N, C-alpha and C positions, 0 to 999 in steps of 0.2 A: 525430503533430504534423508539420505542413508548415512548415518554416522557410525564409523567403525571404531570400536574400542578393542585394542589388542595388547597382549602382554609383550611389552618392549624387551624385557629381559629374556623371554623365551625366544623372541625373534633374533636378538643379538647372539644368543647361544647356538643358533642353527648352523649347520654345516653349509657350505656353498651349494651343495646339491639340494638341501632342504629349502634354502632361500630361492633357488631357481624354480623349484616347484611352486613356491608361494607366488612368485612373480607371474609364472605361467597361469596360475589359477586366476589371478587378478585380470590378466589380459584376456583370457578366455571368457571370464564373467562379463567384462566390459563389452567386448566386441562380438562374442558369439552368443551371448545370452541377453544381457541388459539392452544393448543398442537395437536389438531386433524386436523388443517388446515395449520400449518406451523411448523418449528422447532424453539423451544424456546431455545436460546443459554444461556441467563441469564435473571434474573429478580430480582430486589431489590427495597425495599422501603427505602427512605432516612430518616435520623434523621431530626428533625425540623431545620429550617434555623437558629434558635438562637444558635445552636451548631456549626455552620459552621465557618471556619477560611479561610481567603483569603490571599494567598501568593503572594506578589508583588516582583519585581526584587530586591528591597532593603528594604522590610518591610513586616511584617505580621500583619494583622488587623482582629478583630473579625467580624463575620457576613459573608453573602454570597457575592460572587464577583459581582453578578448582582441582584438587588432587583426587583422582579417581583410580580405582583398581578394577580392571585395567584402564589405562588412560586413552584419551581420544587420539587416534593415530591417522585418521583420514576420512574422506567423505565423498559421496556422489550426490550431485544435485540433479534430480531427474524431473521430468514432466510426464505424469501418468494420470489415469482416470481419477483415482481416489486413494485414501489411505489403505483400504483393503488390498488394492492392487500393489501398492508400494510394499506392503508387508510380504506379499507373495514373491515379489521381486527380490526382496532382501533374503527370503528363505532359500532362494535359488543360489545364493553364494556358498561355495563349499568351504565353510569355515572349519579349519582343523580343530579337532577336539581339544577343549580346554585352552584354546588360544585367545578367544575373545567373543565379542557379541556385536550385534548391529542394532542401533536405535533408529527407529523410523519417526520422523517428525515433519509435519507440514510447514511450509513457509507461509508467511502472511500474504493473503491474496488481496486485501483491501485494508484501508485504515481511515479514521476520521480526523478531520481538522476543524475546530470550531472556535474561531476568534469571535470576540464580542466587544461592544462599545456601549456606553451609557449616555443617555441624552435627557434633557429636561422635558423634551416633547412627549406628548401622550402617545400610546399605542395607535390611536386613531389617526394622529397626525403622520406617524411613520407609515401607516397603511396607505394613506392617501398618496404617498410617494411611490409605494409599490404599485398601486392601482393605476397610476399615471404611466403606463408602459412606454408611451412616446418619449418620456423624459429619461428613460434608463440610460441612453448614451451620454447624458450629461453627468451622471454620477456613478454608473457601473463601469469599472475599469476595463478598457479596451472593447467595450460593447459598441458596435457601430450602428446596429439596427436590430429591431425585434418586430416581427410581424406575427400577431396572434389572430386566430380566426374567431375572435370575440374578446370580451372583457376578461380581466384576471379572475378566473373562476375554475373550479374543479373540472378537469377533463378537456379543457381548451388546449388546442395544439397550434403549432405554427413553426416558424423558423427564426433562428438567431444567428447574427453575423458577428463574429469575434475578429478583431483586427488581425489581418494576415491569414485568415482561414475562410474557406467557402461557407455558404449558408449551411447550418446544421439543423436537423429536426429538433423541435423543442416542445415540451409538454408540461402542463400544469397538473401535477398528480393530485394535489388537494389545495384548497384555498379557504381560509377562515378569516374574514374581515376583522381587523383589529388584533389578530393573533398570529398571522403569518401565512406562509404558503410553502409548498414543496414543488421543486421543478426537476425535470430530467432532460439532459441534453445528450443526443446521440453523437458521440465523437467520431464514430466510424468503426467498421469491422465488428459491430455488435457491442462496442464498449459504451457504457452509459455513465454519465456523471450526474449524480443526484445531490441536490443542495436543499437543505431545510433552512427556511428563513423564519426565525422564531422571535416573537415580540413578547417580552415579559414586563408587566407593569411593576414598578418598584414601589415599596411600601410608602416612601416619602414623596411619591410623585415622580413622573418621568418613566423612561423605558430602557430596559436592557435589550439591545438588538444583537442577536446571535445568528451567525450564518454557519451552518454545519455542513461540510461537504464530505461525502463518502467517495474516497479516491480508490478506484480499482487498480491493482497492480498492472493490469493490461493496458491502462492509459499510458504508462511510462513506456511499455513496449511499443505502443502505437505512435506516440508523439515524442519520445525521447526523455531522458532523465531530467532535462531542464524544465519539463512541464510542471513538476511538483513545486519547485521554488517559485516559478512564475505564478502558479495558481495561488500559493499562499500569499505572495505579495499583492496580487490582484484583489484577493478577498479583504485584506487589511485596508488597502486603499479605498475599496468600495465602501466599507463600513465607515471609514473616516469621512469620506465625501458625503455619504448619506446623513451622518450625524450633523455635519456642518450645514447641510441643506435644510434639515428640519429645524435646526436651531435658529436659522435666519428667517424662517417663515413667520 
């Protein structure tokens, strides 16, 4: 993301001819320079900071959340190779002397979500449920079938079928009996969903079961923004069902 910080007072004091040149510079930068070197996902100029409202947890106040000099006045959201290229693209903007500056900051490409649940069952008892792959559809939310080319062990591959989707390549990255395993599912177009299944023995007995998923931003581009809340809900339901299952054994 290219964040433009500009002197609002200097812009307001410009003659119409000077403003015209500023607009022409932005248009040329966007369409003649930037769009030919990267993908421009969005670009917007912001209203003056005097129009901003800041929303606090228990209050709303007039003005920007952070007072900076110069203030944030606009942005370009671009898709390019890396930060070094983004810096070079920002340097290509003909910023008038003393008018402002451009901050280059990457957007988050992935994030973790790690819900957990505690059970009185031992790590070995929970592992036995993991190892019984044929039972996964009974407690893994929306899993219809899993076909592995062997037992639950490091390096084993296969396919997994999630409700409403075609079979997807599935791989066990690592497996440690009594401690957990790591899986990867190929969602399509090179997008991989990685989930760590971690079993932690509690001091007073029992187990904390943690399922940590690494969610690539590309998964939302591929499957839609509804993918993230559906995934979170599915993981919570899976943990609850697993805890109830081992508790009843």
